[in-house]
C-alpha positions as CSV (number, residue, x, y, z in Angstrom):
1,M,3.8,-22.2,10.4
2,A,1.4,-21.5,7.2
3,I,3.5,-20.6,4.1
4,F,1.3,-19.8,1.4
5,N,1.5,-18.7,-2.7
6,G,2.4,-14.6,-2.9
7,T,0.1,-14.5,-5.8
8,N,-2.9,-14.7,-3.1
9,L,-1.6,-11.3,-1.6
10,V,-3.6,-8.3,-2.4
11,L,-3.8,-4.5,-2.0
12,K,-7.5,-3.4,-2.2
13,L,-8.3,0.4,-2.3
14,Q,-11.7,1.9,-1.3
15,A,-13.2,3.8,-4.4
16,A,-13.1,7.6,-4.6
17,T,-16.8,7.8,-5.0
18,G,-17.1,7.2,-1.3
19,A,-18.6,3.7,-2.3
20,A,-18.0,1.2,0.4
21,D,-16.8,-1.4,-1.7
22,E,-13.4,-1.8,-1.7
23,F,-11.7,-2.8,-5.4
24,K,-8.6,-5.3,-5.7
25,L,-5.9,-3.9,-7.8
26,M,-6.3,-5.8,-10.9
27,H,-3.6,-7.3,-12.9
28,S,-1.2,-6.4,-9.8
29,Q,2.2,-8.8,-10.0
30,N,3.6,-6.9,-6.6
31,V,2.5,-5.5,-3.7
32,S,4.6,-4.3,-1.0
33,L,3.6,-2.9,2.5
34,S,6.8,-1.5,4.2
35,Y,6.6,-0.5,8.3
36,N,9.3,1.7,10.0
37,V,10.1,2.9,13.1
38,D,12.4,5.8,13.8
39,T,14.8,6.0,16.8
40,I,15.8,9.0,18.7
41,D,19.5,8.7,20.0
42,I,19.7,9.4,23.4
43,T,23.4,8.0,23.9
44,N,24.9,10.2,27.0
45,K,28.1,10.4,29.1
46,D,26.5,7.7,31.2
47,S,25.8,5.0,28.6
48,S,29.3,3.5,29.3
49,G,30.1,3.9,25.4
50,N,26.8,2.0,24.2
51,R,24.3,3.8,22.3
52,T,21.0,4.0,23.4
53,L,17.8,4.7,22.0
54,L,14.2,5.5,22.2
55,G,11.6,4.4,19.4
56,G,10.3,7.5,17.6
57,T,7.9,8.0,15.1
58,K,6.4,5.2,13.2
59,S,5.4,5.4,9.4
60,F,4.1,3.0,6.8
61,S,3.9,3.1,3.0
62,L,2.8,0.6,0.2
63,S,3.4,-0.3,-3.4
64,A,2.1,-1.9,-5.8
65,D,2.6,-2.8,-9.7
66,G,0.7,-4.6,-12.8
67,L,-0.2,-4.7,-16.3
68,M,-2.1,-2.0,-17.0
69,D,-6.2,-2.2,-17.7
70,F,-7.1,0.6,-20.5
71,V,-10.6,-1.3,-20.9
72,S,-12.5,-2.7,-17.8
73,S,-16.0,-4.1,-17.4
74,G,-17.1,-0.9,-15.5
75,S,-17.1,2.6,-16.3
76,T,-13.5,3.1,-15.0
77,T,-10.4,1.3,-14.8
78,D,-8.4,1.1,-11.3
79,V,-5.7,3.4,-12.6
80,D,-8.9,5.8,-13.3
81,E,-9.7,5.8,-9.3
82,I,-6.3,6.4,-8.5
83,F,-5.5,9.0,-10.6
84,T,-8.8,10.7,-9.6
85,Q,-7.9,10.1,-5.7
86,S,-4.5,11.3,-6.3
87,R,-5.2,14.5,-8.2
88,D,-7.7,15.8,-5.5
89,R,-5.4,14.9,-2.6
90,E,-8.0,12.7,-1.1
91,P,-6.7,9.6,1.1
92,V,-7.3,6.4,0.2
93,T,-8.8,3.5,2.3
94,F,-6.6,0.4,2.0
95,T,-6.8,-3.3,2.9
96,F,-3.8,-5.4,2.5
97,A,-4.1,-9.1,3.1
98,L,-4.5,-12.4,1.4
99,A,-7.2,-12.6,-1.0
100,T,-9.1,-15.7,0.8
101,P,-9.3,-14.3,4.3
102,A,-6.6,-16.0,6.8
103,G,-4.2,-14.9,9.6
104,Y,-4.0,-11.3,9.5
105,K,-5.2,-8.3,7.3
106,Y,-3.9,-4.6,7.7
107,T,-5.9,-1.7,7.1
108,G,-5.4,2.1,7.3
109,S,-5.5,5.3,5.5
110,G,-2.9,7.5,3.5
111,F,-2.3,9.5,0.4
112,I,-1.3,8.3,-3.3
113,T,2.3,9.9,-4.0
114,S,3.0,8.7,-7.3
115,L,1.3,6.9,-9.8
116,E,3.4,5.8,-13.1
117,I,2.0,4.2,-16.5
118,S,4.3,3.2,-18.8
119,G,4.7,1.0,-22.0
120,G,7.9,-0.1,-23.9
121,T,8.2,-1.3,-27.6
122,E,6.4,-4.7,-27.9
123,D,6.0,-5.1,-24.2
124,A,3.2,-4.9,-21.9
125,P,1.9,-1.5,-20.4
126,T,2.2,-1.4,-16.8
127,Y,1.6,0.9,-13.9
128,S,2.8,1.2,-10.3
129,V,1.5,3.1,-7.1
130,S,2.8,4.3,-4.0
131,I,1.2,5.4,-1.2
132,E,2.3,7.0,1.9
133,G,0.4,6.2,5.3
134,S,-1.5,8.7,7.5
135,G,-2.3,7.8,10.8
136,D,-2.2,4.2,12.4
137,I,-2.2,0.9,10.7
138,L,-4.1,-1.6,12.2
139,Q,-3.7,-5.5,12.3
140,T,-6.7,-7.4,12.3
141,A,-6.8,-11.5,12.8
142,V,-9.5,-12.6,10.0
């Protein structure tokens, strides 16, 4: 088993402009992928008092947070791209993987359900973003 430093786990999104290039969420501090399977209770009188389940709807969500960069080397910041895609209700395409390809990568699409930018007194400004998956999520060996 290869254990790696969580710093190397990144979330990349495709730019709203339709460019083929993905951008890594810069200055991110935390990234997360959650995969869920709902269950359907089919317990009946023939179950001998045992709960019986079927697999139901699958769903996934992603989140990230980090330090806000109001000035980037390009014409927009990551948060500008995220805001545009959220405002325009455009689906985002993502890759969730190690920065240096190894093991598996997860790809799919979804919708940005929240974007928060905050800054406290004598504190670095931060952002957080949540994405709800749409369709299937693919796991691919790299």
